[in-house]
PASEBA-1860 file (N, C-alpha, C; in nm, 3 decimals):
! residues 107
1> XXXXXXXX> 0.062/-0.104/-0.013/-0.012/0.005/0.000/0.080/0.118/-0.006 ~ 0.055/0.223/-0.085/0.146/0.334/-0.119/0.109/0.419/-0.016 ~ 0.174/0.533/0.013/0.158/0.645/0.093/0.000/0.720/0.094 ~ -0.057/0.730/-0.047/-0.162/0.797/-0.093/-0.288/0.702/-0.015 ~ -0.250/0.569/-0.043/-0.341/0.466/-0.029/-0.386/0.459/0.134 ~ -0.259/0.485/0.196/-0.290/0.471/0.344/-0.339/0.603/0.409 ~ -0.304/0.711/0.357/-0.367/0.836/0.398/-0.538/0.824/0.367 ~ -0.577/0.768/0.262/-0.729/0.751/0.231/-0.777/0.654/0.325
9> XXXXXXXX> -0.727/0.544/0.376/-0.729/0.459/0.464/-0.792/0.503/0.623 ~ -0.690/0.600/0.624/-0.709/0.638/0.775/-0.783/0.768/0.779 ~ -0.831/0.827/0.666/-0.915/0.960/0.676/-1.073/0.908/0.707 ~ -1.116/0.984/0.788/-1.258/0.968/0.844/-1.333/1.085/0.731 ~ -1.423/0.990/0.684/-1.521/1.066/0.585/-1.657/1.115/0.641 ~ -1.666/1.066/0.784/-1.788/1.103/0.821/-1.769/1.155/0.985 ~ -1.785/1.251/1.022/-1.799/1.289/1.164/-1.926/1.309/1.221 ~ -1.962/1.231/1.325/-2.095/1.234/1.387/-2.125/1.312/1.467
17> XXXXXXXX> -2.262/1.334/1.515/-2.288/1.409/1.653/-2.287/1.344/1.739 ~ -2.196/1.343/1.865/-2.193/1.256/1.942/-2.303/1.204/2.027 ~ -2.405/1.294/2.059/-2.521/1.251/2.142/-2.620/1.177/2.048 ~ -2.593/1.148/1.929/-2.672/1.091/1.849/-2.646/0.939/1.826 ~ -2.698/0.824/1.877/-2.645/0.699/1.849/-2.647/0.655/1.724 ~ -2.793/0.697/1.657/-2.789/0.648/1.497/-2.659/0.700/1.416 ~ -2.648/0.837/1.439/-2.528/0.918/1.382/-2.391/0.848/1.411 ~ -2.365/0.806/1.506/-2.240/0.738/1.561/-2.223/0.611/1.525
25> XXXXXXXX> -2.305/0.530/1.509/-2.343/0.407/1.431/-2.297/0.419/1.297 ~ -2.371/0.519/1.230/-2.358/0.539/1.098/-2.222/0.585/1.049 ~ -2.159/0.649/1.133/-1.991/0.697/1.117/-1.905/0.587/1.116 ~ -1.919/0.490/1.197/-1.846/0.376/1.219/-1.843/0.287/1.092 ~ -1.959/0.290/1.047/-1.960/0.187/0.906/-1.896/0.275/0.784 ~ -1.929/0.408/0.774/-1.885/0.500/0.666/-1.737/0.492/0.670 ~ -1.676/0.524/0.815/-1.539/0.532/0.811/-1.461/0.425/0.777 ~ -1.517/0.322/0.834/-1.459/0.181/0.793/-1.527/0.118/0.686
33> XXXXXXXX> -1.589/0.173/0.560/-1.613/0.092/0.450/-1.507/0.093/0.369 ~ -1.509/-0.040/0.323/-1.401/-0.111/0.234/-1.352/-0.035/0.113 ~ -1.449/0.011/0.055/-1.435/0.053/-0.091/-1.451/0.237/-0.065 ~ -1.390/0.312/0.015/-1.435/0.432/0.036/-1.406/0.525/-0.117 ~ -1.344/0.479/-0.183/-1.333/0.551/-0.356/-1.451/0.533/-0.413 ~ -1.517/0.412/-0.398/-1.634/0.417/-0.465/-1.760/0.493/-0.409 ~ -1.731/0.563/-0.295/-1.837/0.644/-0.222/-1.858/0.803/-0.278 ~ -1.937/0.804/-0.398/-1.943/0.914/-0.441/-2.064/1.014/-0.398
41> XXXXXXXX> -2.140/0.969/-0.310/-2.246/1.032/-0.247/-2.252/1.013/-0.092 ~ -2.246/1.129/-0.016/-2.238/1.103/0.124/-2.371/1.136/0.195 ~ -2.387/1.076/0.334/-2.508/1.099/0.388/-2.470/1.261/0.458 ~ -2.605/1.329/0.463/-2.609/1.452/0.521/-2.717/1.419/0.641 ~ -2.677/1.449/0.750/-2.783/1.450/0.874/-2.886/1.578/0.861 ~ -3.011/1.543/0.881/-3.089/1.645/0.907/-3.157/1.664/1.054 ~ -3.193/1.533/1.088/-3.221/1.560/1.241/-3.184/1.362/1.275 ~ -3.252/1.356/1.403/-3.215/1.230/1.451/-3.274/1.134/1.375
49> XXXXXXXX> -3.208/1.051/1.318/-3.245/0.927/1.189/-3.293/0.940/1.088 ~ -3.288/1.106/1.026/-3.320/1.156/0.908/-3.177/1.179/0.820 ~ -3.182/1.149/0.690/-3.071/1.180/0.634/-3.087/1.212/0.504 ~ -3.002/1.284/0.397/-3.006/1.315/0.280/-2.904/1.200/0.205 ~ -2.922/1.146/0.108/-2.849/1.069/0.046/-2.872/1.116/-0.108 ~ -2.776/1.193/-0.149/-2.810/1.239/-0.276/-2.958/1.324/-0.294 ~ -3.036/1.282/-0.396/-3.171/1.369/-0.364/-3.270/1.264/-0.314 ~ -3.239/1.179/-0.222/-3.308/1.085/-0.157/-3.307/1.097/-0.023
57> XXXXXXXX> -3.424/1.150/0.056/-3.424/1.144/0.203/-3.468/1.000/0.257 ~ -3.391/0.979/0.354/-3.405/0.832/0.413/-3.397/0.858/0.568 ~ -3.473/0.748/0.618/-3.466/0.695/0.770/-3.386/0.614/0.792 ~ -3.310/0.612/0.909/-3.199/0.516/0.968/-3.222/0.500/1.079 ~ -3.221/0.368/1.101/-3.259/0.316/1.267/-3.141/0.234/1.283 ~ -3.125/0.201/1.413/-3.033/0.115/1.482/-3.098/0.041/1.586 ~ -3.114/-0.110/1.565/-3.194/-0.175/1.662/-3.070/-0.298/1.724 ~ -3.090/-0.392/1.719/-3.018/-0.472/1.789/-2.870/-0.496/1.737
65> XXXXXXXX> -2.768/-0.436/1.837/-2.626/-0.454/1.767/-2.607/-0.305/1.742 ~ -2.527/-0.267/1.668/-2.486/-0.127/1.605/-2.505/-0.096/1.456 ~ -2.546/-0.202/1.393/-2.551/-0.177/1.253/-2.674/-0.094/1.202 ~ -2.662/0.008/1.149/-2.775/0.112/1.095/-2.846/0.041/0.968 ~ -2.978/0.054/0.955/-3.044/0.006/0.882/-3.123/0.115/0.834 ~ -3.111/0.110/0.694/-3.205/0.233/0.606/-3.343/0.185/0.564 ~ -3.434/0.264/0.569/-3.566/0.257/0.520/-3.575/0.244/0.364 ~ -3.620/0.132/0.326/-3.619/0.124/0.178/-3.778/0.065/0.152
73> XXXXXXXX> -3.852/0.137/0.080/-4.000/0.078/0.064/-4.049/0.030/0.175 ~ -4.120/-0.098/0.211/-4.169/-0.122/0.331/-4.070/-0.193/0.412 ~ -3.931/-0.195/0.414/-3.846/-0.253/0.498/-3.721/-0.158/0.522 ~ -3.641/-0.271/0.587/-3.503/-0.162/0.619/-3.373/-0.286/0.539 ~ -3.277/-0.225/0.516/-3.179/-0.313/0.444/-3.015/-0.221/0.500 ~ -2.929/-0.315/0.548/-2.799/-0.263/0.597/-2.756/-0.162/0.512 ~ -2.694/-0.076/0.562/-2.632/0.039/0.525/-2.525/0.037/0.420 ~ -2.467/-0.061/0.440/-2.363/-0.109/0.330/-2.434/-0.166/0.218
81> XXXXXXXX> -2.539/-0.260/0.217/-2.623/-0.278/0.104/-2.682/-0.139/0.043 ~ -2.753/-0.054/0.125/-2.806/0.044/0.053/-2.690/0.138/-0.005 ~ -2.591/0.145/0.026/-2.462/0.231/-0.023/-2.426/0.163/-0.168 ~ -2.418/0.043/-0.164/-2.375/-0.032/-0.301/-2.507/-0.041/-0.401 ~ -2.623/0.001/-0.352/-2.742/-0.051/-0.451/-2.769/0.088/-0.505 ~ -2.765/0.198/-0.409/-2.833/0.321/-0.461/-2.744/0.438/-0.501 ~ -2.602/0.422/-0.472/-2.484/0.516/-0.494/-2.499/0.562/-0.636 ~ -2.517/0.473/-0.728/-2.477/0.475/-0.869/-2.603/0.575/-0.917
89> XXXXXXXX> -2.740/0.503/-0.879/-2.852/0.623/-0.928/-2.827/0.753/-0.889 ~ -2.810/0.769/-0.747/-2.819/0.910/-0.708/-2.704/1.003/-0.757 ~ -2.607/0.945/-0.791/-2.493/1.002/-0.861/-2.532/1.057/-0.965 ~ -2.569/0.959/-1.085/-2.642/0.974/-1.214/-2.754/1.082/-1.200 ~ -2.834/1.075/-1.107/-2.951/1.185/-1.077/-2.845/1.343/-1.064 ~ -2.772/1.333/-1.025/-2.700/1.473/-0.979/-2.623/1.523/-1.099 ~ -2.557/1.418/-1.181/-2.509/1.449/-1.302/-2.591/1.490/-1.410 ~ -2.718/1.440/-1.422/-2.829/1.505/-1.487/-2.863/1.639/-1.482
97> XXXXXXXX> -2.841/1.684/-1.374/-2.914/1.831/-1.335/-2.769/1.930/-1.383 ~ -2.659/1.861/-1.376/-2.540/1.951/-1.428/-2.528/1.943/-1.576 ~ -2.613/1.971/-1.666/-2.605/1.952/-1.807/-2.477/2.015/-1.883 ~ -2.479/2.126/-1.837/-2.371/2.239/-1.880/-2.227/2.177/-1.871 ~ -2.220/2.127/-1.747/-2.087/2.089/-1.724/-2.075/1.930/-1.798 ~ -2.175/1.854/-1.799/-2.147/1.742/-1.877/-2.125/1.774/-2.047 ~ -2.191/1.873/-2.089/-2.185/1.895/-2.216/-2.043/1.967/-2.244 ~ -1.993/2.034/-2.166/-1.868/2.091/-2.176/-1.725/1.964/-2.159
105> XXX> -1.766/1.876/-2.078/-1.669/1.771/-2.086/-1.661/1.689/-2.225 ~ -1.772/1.696/-2.286/-1.800/1.592/-2.402/-1.709/1.688/-2.524 ~ -1.701/1.807/-2.508/-1.635/1.886/-2.601/-1.482/1.879/-2.597
END
């Protein structure tokens, strides 16, 4: 592992609000996520258990253990699975909104 990879591995990408156990649990997962370079969208805390992920507002809870679960449809999925399943689609939504930049990059 070169120096750049080591610094990325040690870099915390999310700093939680300490008195919010959901936020602390989410931070543990995000800061230890094995594929940080693939994380193009981050979670933004709105209030306890409510986050913005790209253009999607999501509810997150922590039940047994410390694994945060994200509300999807009528159920919940593990936050790591949520990131893997929804990052690309949310990133594409953001790219579509920025048509001028996309057009300029093609020229």
